[in-house]
VOKOL-817253 format. One record per residue (C-alpha): z negated, y, x negated; residue number from 1; residue in one letter. Coordinates in steps of 0.001 Angstrom, whole numbers, plus 524288, in hexadecimal, padded with zeros to 5 digits. Example, Ala and Ser with C-alpha at 12.3 -4.5 7.8 and 13.67 -1.06 7.14 Angstrom:
<atoms>
      zz      yy      xx     k   r
   7E188   7EE6C   7CFF4     1   A
   7E41C   7FBDC   7CA9A     2   S
</atoms>
This chain:
<atoms>
      zz      yy      xx     k   r
   80000   80000   80000     1   X
   8032D   80DAC   7FB51     2   X
   7F9C6   815AA   8034D     3   X
   7F7B7   81E7C   7F796     4   X
   80565   823B5   7FA21     5   X
   801CA   8278A   807FE     6   X
   7FF71   83621   80A19     7   X
   7F131   83985   80C40     8   X
   7F3A6   83E3F   81A2B     9   X
   7F7A5   83098   81EA7    10   X
   7EA2B   82BDA   822A2    11   X
   7E540   82810   83020    12   X
   7DB4F   8308A   836D4    13   X
   7CD96   82BD2   839E1    14   X
   7D1D8   82595   8469A    15   X
   7DB04   81C5F   83F83    16   X
   7E7AC   820FA   845A8    17   X
   7E62B   82F29   84957    18   X
   7EC92   82D2E   8568E    19   X
   7EB5B   8385D   86012    20   X
   7F0B4   835F1   86DA2    21   X
   7FA31   840AF   871A9    22   X
   7F818   84884   87DE3    23   X
   7FD38   841F6   88A49    24   X
   806B3   84CD8   88D96    25   X
   80F3E   848BE   88226    26   X
   812BE   83C56   8896A    27   X
   8180D   8423B   895F0    28   X
   826D9   84279   896BF    29   X
   82D4E   84D62   89E74    30   X
   82DA6   849EC   8AD0B    31   X
   83C74   84B41   8AD69    32   X
   83DFC   841F1   8A1D2    33   X
   8349E   83829   8A7D1    34   X
   83BBB   838A0   8B4E1    35   X
   848FE   836D2   8AE7D    36   X
   84410   82B33   8A6B1    37   X
   83E29   8252B   8B2F7    38   X
   84B49   82661   8B9E8    39   X
   8525D   8202A   8AE88    40   X
   848F2   814C1   8AE55    41   X
   84A5C   812DC   8BCF5    42   X
   85936   812B5   8BBCA    43   X
   858E4   80961   8B043    44   X
   84F47   80015   8B6D1    45   X
   857B7   7FFFA   8C30A    46   X
   863E9   7FCC9   8BB24    47   X
   85D35   7F1DE   8B3A3    48   X
   856C8   7EBAA   8BF81    49   X
   86332   7EC94   8C796    50   X
   86AEC   7E64F   8BC8C    51   X
   86126   7DB4A   8BB3B    52   X
   86155   7D91F   8C9EE    53   X
   87022   7D8EB   8CA40    54   X
   8715C   7CF4D   8BF16    55   X
   866EE   7C689   8C4E4    56   X
   86E0A   7C6BC   8D1E8    57   X
   87AAF   7C30C   8CB12    58   X
   873A1   7B7D0   8C462    59   X
   86E62   7B360   8D196    60   X
   87C1F   7B40A   8D735    61   X
   88126   7AB6E   8CC4C    62   X
   876C1   7A142   8CF73    63   X
   87728   7A233   8DE3A    64   X
   87D6A   79762   8E601    65   X
   87C10   78FB8   8F258    66   X
   86F5C   789E6   8ED99    67   X
   86942   796B2   8E91A    68   X
   86337   7993D   8DBC4    69   X
   85BC2   78DE1   8D5BB    70   X
   84F23   78ED8   8CDFB    71   X
   856A4   78CE9   8C133    72   X
   85FA7   7980F   8C4AA    73   X
   853F5   7A095   8C80D    74   X
   84EC7   79D85   8BA6E    75   X
   85BA4   7A20F   8B4A2    76   X
   85B43   7AE83   8BCB4    77   X
   84D4A   7B108   8B814    78   X
   8515B   7AF54   8A9DE    79   X
   85CF6   7B839   8AC35    80   X
   853CF   7C2A4   8B190    81   X
   84BC6   7C25F   8A502    82   X
   857E4   7C59A   89D11    83   X
   85C74   7D0B4   8A5D9    84   X
   85367   7DC33   8A2A1    85   X
   8585D   7DDFC   894C0    86   X
   86668   7DBB7   898FD    87   X
   865CD   7E5E4   8A3D6    88   X
   85E28   7EFBC   89BBB    89   X
   86779   7EE68   8903C    90   X
   8732E   7F053   89914    91   X
   86E48   7FCAD   89FA4    92   X
   86945   8021C   892B0    93   X
   87710   80041   88D84    94   X
   87D67   806B7   8995B    95   X
   87454   81275   89878    96   X
   8759F   812FF   889B6    97   X
   88477   812E2   88A33    98   X
   88453   81D7E   894A1    99   X
   87B9A   825F2   88C30   100   X
   883BF   823AB   87FE7   101   X
   89080   8271D   8869D   102   X
   88C41   831F8   88FD0   103   X
   881C2   8395A   88847   104   X
   883C4   84296   87CEE   105   X
   875D2   84026   87888   106   X
   871CE   83215   87BD3   107   X
   863E8   83400   876DC   108   X
   86196   83FEC   87F78   109   X
   86757   83893   88B19   110   X
   85D20   82DCA   88A7B   111   X
   8514C   83446   88447   112   X
   848F8   84071   885B1   113   X
   8454C   84032   87743   114   X
   8460C   84D60   870C1   115   X
   84DA1   84C6D   863E6   116   X
   84435   853B9   85B2D   117   X
   847E9   85D14   8504E   118   X
   84B42   8558A   843EF   119   X
   84DEA   8623B   83C9B   120   X
   83F7F   865DE   83CBE   121   X
   8355F   85FA2   833FC   122   X
   82BF9   85766   83BD3   123   X
   81D71   85968   839C8   124   X
   81AF0   84B51   83DBB   125   X
   81722   8405B   8348E   126   X
   81F27   833E5   835A8   127   X
   81C32   82694   82FE5   128   X
   82772   81D56   82D00   129   X
   8228F   80F69   82EBB   130   X
   82A20   80484   82811   131   X
   82472   7F7A0   82CDF   132   X
   827C0   7EC23   82405   133   X
   823F2   7DDE5   82241   134   X
   82942   7D530   8175F   135   X
   835E7   7DCFA   81685   136   X
   83FDE   7DEFE   80BBA   137   X
   8381E   7E954   8046C   138   X
   8434C   7EF7A   7FCF6   139   X
   84B7A   7F0F8   80937   140   X
   84078   7F755   810F5   141   X
   83D44   80069   8059C   142   X
   84B86   80477   80449   143   X
   84C70   807C6   812C2   144   X
   83FD3   80F9A   812BA   145   X
   843E6   81688   8064F   146   X
   8509B   81AC3   80CA0   147   X
   84979   81F7B   818D5   148   X
   83FD0   8275F   810DB   149   X
   84ADD   82D05   808B0   150   X
   851EF   8313E   81500   151   X
   845B3   837FB   81A01   152   X
   84340   83ED4   80D17   153   X
   8516D   842E7   80C67   154   X
   85022   84904   819E8   155   X
   84580   85204   814D4   156   X
   83CC4   84E31   82056   157   X
   834B3   8431F   81A6F   158   X
   827B9   84A41   81999   159   X
   82300   84574   826C7   160   X
   82566   83703   82405   161   X
   81D7C   82C3D   81DA4   162   X
   822B3   81E83   81B52   163   X
   819B4   812EB   81D92   164   X
   81E0C   8056A   8195B   165   X
   81595   7FC7E   821AE   166   X
   81623   7EEB1   81C67   167   X
   81197   7E230   822DF   168   X
   81713   7D9E4   817E2   169   X
   80F7E   7CD55   8156F   170   X
   8170F   7C83B   809A3   171   X
   810A6   7CC94   7FCE9   172   X
   81D3C   7CCEF   7F4FE   173   X
   823E9   7D5B6   7FF00   174   X
   817A2   7DE12   8000B   175   X
   817F0   7E054   7F15C   176   X
   8260B   7E4D1   7F21A   177   X
   82284   7EDC1   7FD64   178   X
   817A8   7F445   7F5B6   179   X
   820A8   7F6F4   7EA34   180   X
   82C42   7FB7E   7F25D   181   X
   824A8   804A3   7FB2A   182   X
   81C77   809FB   7EFF1   183   X
   82969   80DBC   7E9B9   184   X
   82DF8   813A5   7F690   185   X
   82164   81B88   7F7BF   186   X
   8229A   8208F   7E9DD   187   X
   830E6   823A1   7EBF2   188   X
   82E60   82CDF   7F73C   189   X
   82109   8321A   7F348   190   X
   81FCA   84061   7F6AB   191   X
   82B14   83FEC   8004F   192   X
   8276D   83596   80A58   193   X
   81AC4   82D8E   809F4   194   X
   81C5C   81EC2   809D1   195   X
   81151   8153D   80CD4   196   X
   811B3   8067D   80BCE   197   X
   80775   7FE36   812C2   198   X
   806CE   7EF7F   81424   199   X
   7FE51   7E7CD   81D91   200   X
   7F9F1   7DA96   818A5   201   X
   7F974   7D5F5   826CA   202   X
   8025C   7DA43   831CB   203   X
   7FAEF   7D9EF   83EB2   204   X
   80339   7DF88   8498F   205   X
   80FB2   7DDC9   841A0   206   X
   817E3   7EA46   84148   207   X
   80FE8   7F0F3   84BEF   208   X
   80397   7EDFD   84422   209   X
   80A13   7F34B   837EF   210   X
   80CBA   8003A   83EC5   211   X
   7FF1E   80024   844DD   212   X
   7F958   7FF37   8372F   213   X
   80148   80B2D   8334B   214   X
   7FC7D   81289   83F42   215   X
   7EE4C   80F5F   83C54   216   X
   7EF75   81398   82E2A   217   X
   7F8C5   81F1B   82E20   218   X
   7FD6F   821C1   83BF3   219   X
   7F528   82DFA   83D9F   220   X
   7FCAF   834AC   832B9   221   X
   809AA   83418   839DD   222   X
   80FB7   838FD   84669   223   X
   81ADE   82F23   846BF   224   X
   81E80   82219   840E7   225   X
   82C61   81D07   83EFD   226   X
   82BD1   80E39   83FB1   227   X
   83545   80620   8378E   228   X
   837BB   7F7BB   835D8   229   X
   83AC2   7F265   8286A   230   X
   84952   7F2DC   82BA8   231   X
   84921   80076   831BE   232   X
   84FEC   80C57   82C34   233   X
   85006   81A29   83199   234   X
   8564B   82664   82C36   235   X
   84EC2   832F4   829FE   236   X
   85701   83964   8348A   237   X
   8527A   82F71   83E9E   238   X
   84433   83003   83A9B   239   X
   843EF   83ED5   83ACF   240   X
   84A73   83ECB   84834   241   X
   84029   8355F   84D65   242   X
   8351B   83DE4   8485F   243   X
   83B52   84A0F   84E5D   244   X
   83CA6   84337   85B7D   245   X
   82E70   83EE9   85B2A   246   X
   82A54   84CE2   85809   247   X
   83267   851EB   86374   248   X
   82DDC   8477E   86D2C   249   X
   81F05   8466D   86CB4   250   X
   81EDE   83CBE   87820   251   X
   82683   832A3   8704D   252   X
   81E15   82821   86A1D   253   X
   828C3   81F15   86504   254   X
   836CC   822C6   861E0   255   X
   83FEC   81764   85F13   256   X
   84D14   818E1   85856   257   X
   85914   810C9   85B81   258   X
   85996   80782   84FD7   259   X
   866AE   802F3   84A6D   260   X
   86A19   7F82F   840E3   261   X
   86B72   7FAB6   8325A   262   X
   878AD   7F7BE   82C15   263   X
   877E5   7E9A1   82791   264   X
   87F72   7DEE8   820B1   265   X
   87A1E   7D45E   829BE   266   X
   884C3   7CF2E   832D0   267   X
   87AAE   7CB71   83D16   268   X
   873EE   7D8A4   83CB1   269   X
   880DE   7E013   83CDA   270   X
   88537   7D99E   84973   271   X
   877D0   7DA5C   84FC3   272   X
   874EA   7E888   84CA1   273   X
   88281   7ECF7   850B9   274   X
   87F94   7E74A   85E1E   275   X
   87218   7ED76   85E24   276   X
   87803   7FA89   85A52   277   X
   880F6   7F9EA   8660C   278   X
   876DC   7F4B6   86F87   279   X
   86B94   7FD9D   86C06   280   X
   872A2   80AA4   86D95   281   X
   875B2   80967   87BF5   282   X
   869A7   80135   87F09   283   X
   85FF2   80AA5   878E0   284   X
   86630   816A2   87EEF   285   X
   865E0   8102E   88C43   286   X
   857E0   80BA0   88AFC   287   X
   85367   8190E   8862F   288   X
   85956   81EF1   8929D   289   X
   84F5F   817DE   89B37   290   X
   8444F   8140E   8920D   291   X
   8423D   82206   88D9B   292   X
   8344E   8239C   888E2   293   X
   831DC   814CE   88939   294   X
   83BAB   811C6   87E95   295   X
   83BDE   80695   874D9   296   X
   834F6   8053A   867D4   297   X
   83AAF   7FB29   85E8E   298   X
   83013   7FBF6   85447   299   X
   8380F   8024A   84979   300   X
   840E1   80DFC   846D4   301   X
   8384E   815D7   85006   302   X
   82E72   820E5   84EFF   303   X
   820B9   82066   854C5   304   X
   81736   82B31   8583D   305   X
   80BDF   82634   85034   306   X
   7FFD9   82B07   8579D   307   X
   802E1   8252F   86507   308   X
   808C5   81904   85EF1   309   X
   7FC62   816AA   85717   310   X
   7F3A7   8189E   862E3   311   X
   7FB8B   8126D   86DD8   312   X
   803D3   8079A   867CA   313   X
   7F999   7FDC6   86391   314   X
   7FF31   7F044   865D0   315   X
   7F60F   7E5F5   86B45   316   X
   7F479   7D8B3   864F7   317   X
   7F8D6   7CF98   86FC2   318   X
   7EEA3   7C5A9   87409   319   X
   7F03C   7B6FC   87430   320   X
   7F6D5   7AD69   86B2D   321   X
   804EA   7AA50   86837   322   X
   81120   7B1FE   86476   323   X
   80FAB   7BC06   86F65   324   X
   801F2   7BFD6   86B3C   325   X
   7FCAE   7C792   85FC5   326   X
   80381   7D34F   859D6   327   X
   80F04   7D906   8612F   328   X
   81BAA   7D64D   859DB   329   X
   824AE   7DF77   86188   330   X
   81BCE   7EB37   86089   331   X
   825D7   7F5E7   862D9   332   X
   827D3   7F571   87193   333   X
   81932   7F3ED   873E6   334   X
   8168F   8000B   86BC1   335   X
   82105   8073A   8736B   336   X
   81AE5   80430   880A8   337   X
   80D5F   807BB   87B87   338   X
   8126C   814BB   87679   339   X
   818BC   81746   883A7   340   X
   80C23   81395   88AAA   341   X
   80544   81E05   882A9   342   X
   80E68   82839   88875   343   X
   8178F   829BB   87CE5   344   X
   82631   827D6   87DF3   345   X
   82D86   81D0E   876ED   346   X
   83B66   8219D   8748D   347   X
   84791   81C37   86E1B   348   X
   85262   823EC   86789   349   X
   85DD5   81C4A   86D57   350   X
   867E7   821AB   863E3   351   X
   86B7B   81C7F   85683   352   X
   865A2   8233E   84AB9   353   X
   86341   81F3E   83CB0   354   X
   85900   81536   84071   355   X
   85C1F   807BB   83B0D   356   X
   8571A   7F9E1   83A31   357   X
   85BD1   7ED33   8342B   358   X
   85F04   7E211   83D61   359   X
   85CA1   7D37B   83B00   360   X
   866D7   7CE97   8313E   361   X
   868C5   7C134   83751   362   X
   86748   7B9A1   843FC   363   X
   85ABC   7B290   8404A   364   X
   853B4   7BF24   83CCA   365   X
   8589B   7C565   8494A   366   X
   85344   7BA1A   85179   367   X
   84645   7BAA7   84A40   368   X
   8451B   7C917   84D98   369   X
   8485A   7C644   85BD9   370   X
   83DAF   7BBEC   85C8C   371   X
   833A1   7C521   856A5   372   X
   83731   7CF3A   860F5   373   X
   836B5   7C49A   86B4D   374   X
   828CE   7C0D5   867CD   375   X
   824A1   7CF07   86736   376   X
   82AF1   7D2BA   87429   377   X
   82524   7C716   87B4D   378   X
   817B0   7CBBB   876F2   379   X
   819D9   7D704   88071   380   X
   81688   7CD88   88B5B   381   X
   80856   7CFD2   887B0   382   X
   80A44   7DE95   887A3   383   X
   8106A   7E07C   89508   384   X
   80310   7E357   89AB9   385   X
   8004B   7EEED   891CB   386   X
   7FA86   7F98C   89A82   387   X
   800C2   80699   89DC6   388   X
   80E43   803CA   8983D   389   X
   819AA   80BB9   89D68   390   X
   82235   803DA   8A6E1   391   X
   82DFA   804B4   89DCD   392   X
   8258A   8003A   89266   393   X
   82119   7F433   899DA   394   X
   82F30   7F12F   89D60   395   X
   832BE   7F241   88F03   396   X
   828A9   7E7EC   88B7D   397   X
   82DEC   7DEE4   8961C   398   X
   83BD0   7E0E1   89145   399   X
   8379B   7DE08   8834C   400   X
   83249   7D0FA   8880D   401   X
   83E75   7CDFA   89018   402   X
   846EB   7D085   8842B   403   X
   842A6   7C365   87ED4   404   X
   83F7E   7BC5E   88B82   405   X
   84DD3   7BDD4   88F28   406   X
   85256   7B46F   88480   407   X
   84B0F   7A864   88996   408   X
   84E56   7ACAC   89778   409   X
   85CB5   7ACE5   893F5   410   X
   85C46   79F6D   88D9C   411   X
   854AC   799F6   89931   412   X
   85F4E   79F68   8A201   413   X
   869AA   7985A   899F7   414   X
   8620D   78B98   89937   415   X
   85F95   78B72   8A7DF   416   X
   86DED   78DEC   8AA8F   417   X
   871A6   782D2   8A173   418   X
   86818   779D7   8A864   419   X
   86E1E   77D4A   8B58D   420   X
   87B78   779FB   8B056   421   X
   876E6   76D49   8AA3F   422   X
   86E58   76818   8B53B   423   X
   872F4   76ECF   8C199   424   X
   8819C   76FB4   8C2F5   425   X
   88042   7750D   8D0C6   426   X
   87955   78107   8CB40   427   X
   884E1   7839F   8C25D   428   X
   88E67   782B2   8CDB5   429   X
   886A9   78D0F   8D54F   430   X
   88722   796C3   8C9FB   431   X
   89040   7A20E   8CD0A   432   X
   898A6   7A341   8C0D3   433   X
   89E49   7B076   8C4B0   434   X
   890E3   7B6BC   8C66D   435   X
   88BDF   7AFF0   8BA36   436   X
   8973C   7B4A4   8B1CD   437   X
   895DC   7C288   8B6FE   438   X
   88761   7C23D   8B3EB   439   X
   88A1F   7BD7D   8A611   440   X
   893C4   7C880   8A374   441   X
   88AAB   7D2D2   8A911   442   X
   87EE9   7CE3D   8A153   443   X
   88670   7CD42   8947E   444   X
   88BDA   7DAF5   8966A   445   X
   87E44   7E02C   8992B   446   X
   8787B   7D96C   88D32   447   X
   88270   7DF9B   88424   448   X
   882F5   7ECA0   88B4B   449   X
   87B8B   7F47A   880D3   450   X
   8851A   7F03A   8763F   451   X
   890BE   7F272   87F25   452   X
   88BE3   80011   882AA   453   X
   88A59   804CA   874A1   454   X
   89746   7FE58   870D8   455   X
   89E22   8062F   87B72   456   X
   89757   81298   876F2   457   X
   89BE9   81059   868E9   458   X
   8A9EE   80DDC   86D2C   459   X
   8A9DA   81A5C   8753A   460   X
   8A500   822D7   869F5   461   X
   8ADF9   8252A   85E4F   462   X
   8A2E1   828B9   85510   463   X
   89B51   81C90   858B4   464   X
   8A758   813FF   85722   465   X
   8A944   81972   84980   466   X
   89ADC   817DE   84628   467   X
   89B72   8096B   849A1   468   X
   8A7ED   80710   84205   469   X
   8B269   80908   84C69   470   X
   8B572   80451   85A0E   471   X
   8BBD6   7F752   85669   472   X
   8B0D7   7F3C6   84D20   473   X
   8A67E   7F751   8572A   474   X
   8AD5F   7EF4B   8619F   475   X
   8AE9D   7E33E   858F9   476   X
   8A084   7E4A2   8544C   477   X
   89B94   7E629   86234   478   X
   8A2F9   7DA36   8671C   479   X
   89E91   7D147   85C02   480   X
   8908B   7D600   85D6F   481   X
   890B2   7D2B5   86BF7   482   X
   8951B   7C4E0   868BC   483   X
   88A9A   7C3F2   85E45   484   X
   8803B   7C8B3   867E2   485   X
   88457   7BE73   871CF   486   X
   88313   7B3EE   86762   487   X
   875C1   7B90B   86314   488   X
   86F96   7BA96   87089   489   X
   86DB0   7AC0C   873A3   490   X
   869B7   7A938   8658A   491   X
   85EA0   7B2FA   86693   492   X
   85B64   7AEBA   8747E   493   X
   8592C   7A0AA   87014   494   X
   85063   7A54D   864F6   495   X
   84868   7AE17   86DF3   496   X
   84725   7A391   8785E   497   X
   8421C   79973   86EBF   498   X
   838BF   7A37B   86911   499   X
   8336E   7A746   8766E   500   X
   831EF   798F9   879F3   501   X
   829F2   796FB   86D9D   502   X
   820A1   7A256   86FBD   503   X
   81717   79A7F   8784B   504   X
   81641   790B9   86D1E   505   X
   81302   79AE0   862CA   506   X
   8209F   79DD0   85D8F   507   X
   820EC   7AB44   8572C   508   X
   829FE   7B2E0   84E60   509   X
   81FC3   7B986   845D8   510   X
   82120   7C633   83E45   511   X
   8289D   7C477   83195   512   X
   831CA   7CC0C   828EC   513   X
   83F91   7CDF8   82DCE   514   X
   84B63   7C98C   825F9   515   X
   85444   7D530   823CC   516   X
   85DA6   7D0F0   818FA   517   X
   86B13   7CB60   81BF2   518   X
   869E4   7BD5F   81733   519   X
   87217   7B1AF   81B29   520   X
   86A64   7A8BB   82415   521   X
   869C3   79A8D   81F86   522   X
   87096   79156   828DF   523   X
   8649B   788AC   8298E   524   X
   85BF1   79414   82D64   525   X
   8655C   79826   83824   526   X
   865A7   78A3F   83D50   527   X
   856E1   788D1   83CF2   528   X
   854F2   79566   8449F   529   X
   86066   794B9   84E0A   530   X
   86159   78652   85182   531   X
   85BB2   788BF   85F34   532   X
   866AD   7925A   861FD   533   X
   870BF   788BA   85CDC   534   X
   86B18   77DED   8653F   535   X
   86B16   786DC   8712C   536   X
   87952   78A75   86F21   537   X
   87DEA   77C93   86CC9   538   X
   87646   7779C   87887   539   X
   87C6D   78209   88112   540   X
   88A08   77EBF   87C29   541   X
   887F5   77020   87E1B   542   X
   8827F   77259   88BAE   543   X
   88DF9   77AE8   88FCE   544   X
   897ED   77195   88A31   545   X
   89189   76602   890F3   546   X
   890FE   76C78   89E5D   547   X
   89E68   772C5   89DA9   548   X
   8A57A   778B2   891F1   549   X
   8A8B2   784AA   89A28   550   X
   89A32   7880C   899F7   551   X
   89ABD   78A80   88B51   552   X
   8A1B6   79799   88CCD   553   X
   897C7   79E8E   89581   554   X
   88CD3   79901   88CF9   555   X
   89347   79CCD   88021   556   X
   88C5F   7AA17   87EF4   557   X
   87F6A   7A2C6   87FDA   558   X
   881DD   796EA   87748   559   X
   88B29   79BB8   86CB3   560   X
   88189   7A45E   86565   561   X
   876F2   799F4   8647B   562   X
   880FE   78FA6   86095   563   X
   8853E   7979E   854BB   564   X
   8780A   79DF4   851DF   565   X
   87637   7974D   844A2   566   X
   88380   79AC3   83EAF   567   X
   88323   7A841   84514   568   X
   875EE   7AB44   83EE3   569   X
   87AA8   7A703   83184   570   X
   8880B   7AD74   83232   571   X
   8828B   7BACC   83625   572   X
   8788C   7BAE8   82B0F   573   X
   87A3E   7BD95   81CAB   574   X
   8823B   7C66C   813F0   575   X
   88F4A   7BF88   815FB   576   X
   88EDF   7C19A   824B7   577   X
   88A60   7CF8B   8226F   578   X
   895C8   7D280   81964   579   X
   89F4E   7CCEE   82353   580   X
   89923   7D517   82E25   581   X
   89A52   7E166   825F1   582   X
   8A84A   7DE30   82216   583   X
   8ABF7   7DC7E   83064   584   X
   8A857   7EAC8   832ED   585   X
   8A218   7E685   83FB1   586   X
   894CA   7EAD8   844E7   587   X
   8955D   7F790   83D50   588   X
   88AA3   80187   83FB1   589   X
   88BEA   81049   83E8A   590   X
   882AD   80FC7   832D3   591   X
   88CAE   80739   82BE8   592   X
   89898   80F5D   82F7B   593   X
   891A3   81C00   82B8A   594   X
   884FE   818B5   82437   595   X
   87A30   822D9   82667   596   X
   874BE   828F2   81A16   597   X
   86718   823E6   81CF4   598   X
   86B82   815B1   81B3B   599   X
   872F4   81767   80E7A   600   X
   866F5   8168B   8058E   601   X
   8644B   808EC   80B06   602   X
   870DB   803D6   804CB   603   X
   872C4   7FA64   81007   604   X
   87B26   7EE8B   80CA8   605   X
   8830D   7F0E0   8190B   606   X
   886B0   7FE6F   8143E   607   X
   889F8   7F933   806C8   608   X
   892DA   7EEE2   80CC5   609   X
   899A6   7F954   814CC   610   X
   89C21   801D5   808D1   611   X
   8921A   80C88   80B2D   612   X
   89173   81456   7FE55   613   X
   88476   811FF   7F7AA   614   X
   87FE4   809BF   7EC45   615   X
   87558   7FF74   7EA9E   616   X
   86FAD   7F603   7F467   617   X
   86509   7F67E   7FE5D   618   X
   85797   7F231   7FA20   619   X
   852A5   7FD00   7F140   620   X
   84EEA   80B39   7F281   621   X
   859ED   81437   7EE72   622   X
   855E2   81C02   7E251   623   X
   85C0C   828A1   7E734   624   X
   85391   828C3   7F373   625   X
   847B1   82CAA   7EB8D   626   X
   84EA4   8390E   7E764   627   X
   85046   83E6C   7F51A   628   X
   84C90   84CAB   7F529   629   X
   840F6   84D55   7FE4A   630   X
</atoms>
C-alpha cells in the first residue's frame, strides 16, 4: 500500500464516512417533468401489455382446435409468457429509439431532462476515479490507467481528480507486480494527479465490498466517484463532461454512460460487440424515454454522488445457504434502486461518447460471464420485498430475474412441443401452421428490432455510414452478425438452463479473474464445456429427422448453433481468426475507421493491424506520457 503518497486531506471524518443527507427539496422534480414522465410510462406500459396480450392470443389461436387447449399446451403458453416481457420491451424501446434518432436534432434532450453542465468552467468538486481489479493483467491495466491520467493532465483540468487502484487480488505473485506497477504510476504522476493503490487480503462483498471499503476510508474526501472495471477506459473529455453534468444536476445520484466495445483483434468479440453497438443505441435511447429518473446502472463507466451512495446503498448479505445467499453478485441494479429510493435520480446518457470496455474474447468466457450475471440476478428474488422501492425500480428487479428465467422457459417450451409431436400426433394435427408461422416471424422481428433500428439509422445517415466503414460493409456485417446471434442464442440458453437447474444443488459460478487475452481455445476444452449443447443439437436433429425430415427446417435456428458449438467456439477464438476478421473489413467500429486520440497511447493491436500510425505494442506505459505539460 502506498498511503504515504495520499494527500493529507484524504482522511475520513470522525463519523467514518462524513455523509450528510441533502435537504429533501433537492429530490423533487418539476411537476411538469414528473407528469410528462408519468404519461410516457403509461403509454409504454400499455404498448408492452397490449403486445404481450396479442402475441399470447396468437399463440392460443395456433393451439386451438375442436378439442380446446390441453394442459401441455397451457404449459407451453405459460413458458411463452415468461419470454415475452423482454421481447416486447426490447421491441418498443427500439421503435421509440429509432423515432428519436431520426426525428430529433438532439436525441439526448428528447429523452432526458438532464442539464448539460458547463465543461468550460473548472469544477470545484473532488472526484475519485476507482479502478477495481482482481488478478488482472497488471501491465495492461497500468497502461490503460496511465493513458487516462495523461489525458486528464493534458486537458489541464486534473486538479480535482484522484486515482484509486482498488485491488482484490489474492495471488501473491500478481499482487507483487501490482505493487511495483502502481508505485511507478504514482511516482510518474506525483504532483499532477494523486494515485493510491490499496489491496484487500480478503474480498467480502466482491466488487461492491471493494467500493464500500473505499467509501469507509476515503469517501468523505470526495463529491463524486467514477467507477471503472479493469477493462474500462474513459477519455478526459467524457469524465469532465460527467462531472459537469453532476454539478449541474444536484438531484442525480448515479449517471451511467453508454459503454461501447474497444477495438479488438478477437473475432468473437468483434462480431459480438458490433451487434451490441447496433442494439444498444436504439434500445438505450428508447428505455431512457420512459425510465427517466429510474435509469440503469451497469456497475462501471459511471459516476456516483458519493455522500448519498455511501449512506443509502449498503447491500445486505442475503440470508440462508446456497448460491442465491450471501454477498450480492450483481450489485449494480440493487444500488440503483436503493439510490432511487433515497430520492436521487439514476440517469443514463444514451448517446455514444468515449467510454469503452473490452468484451469477452471467446465463447467460453462469454458464457461464464452470462452465468455469473445469471446467479447474481436470480439473487434479486430475495430482494423483491425491499420496502419503499419506486414501482419502476421493483419492475426492474423483476425484469432482471426474468432475463435468465426466460432461457429455461424457452427450452421447456421446445421440449414440451417435441413431446407433443412424439407422443400425441393428434395434437400436431390441431396446430395451426399459418398462425404459428406468423407468430414465429413476429417474435423474431421483435427480438432483433434494436439491431434493425440502429442499422436503419446508420444507412439513413451519410456520416454514420462513413464512420462504420460504408453502407455495403455495414450491411454485410449486420447480416452476418444476425446469423451469429441466432447461432449463439440457443448455445447460451442451454448453458443458462443447466446452470439454473443446478442452483438448488449448490452449483455456483464463483468470483474469479476474467480472461481478456485473445488465445486459441483448445479443442478438448471446448468439447468438455460445450458437450451438453452438442448433445442437445444432435438430439433435436435426430428427433426431427425421425418424425419427418421436413421438421428439420423450422427447427434449424434452434438446433444448428448447439450442433456446431464446439467448432464455432474454437474457430472464433485465437489470433488466426482475429486476423481473418480484420482482413475481411467486417464489423468495423467508428473508433477503427477514425481512431480517437485518447486511444492511441494504448497501442491497441487492432489499431496496429489496421495500420494506425504509432510504434510499439500495448503492455507498457508510453515514456512520452510522463512529459505531458500539466
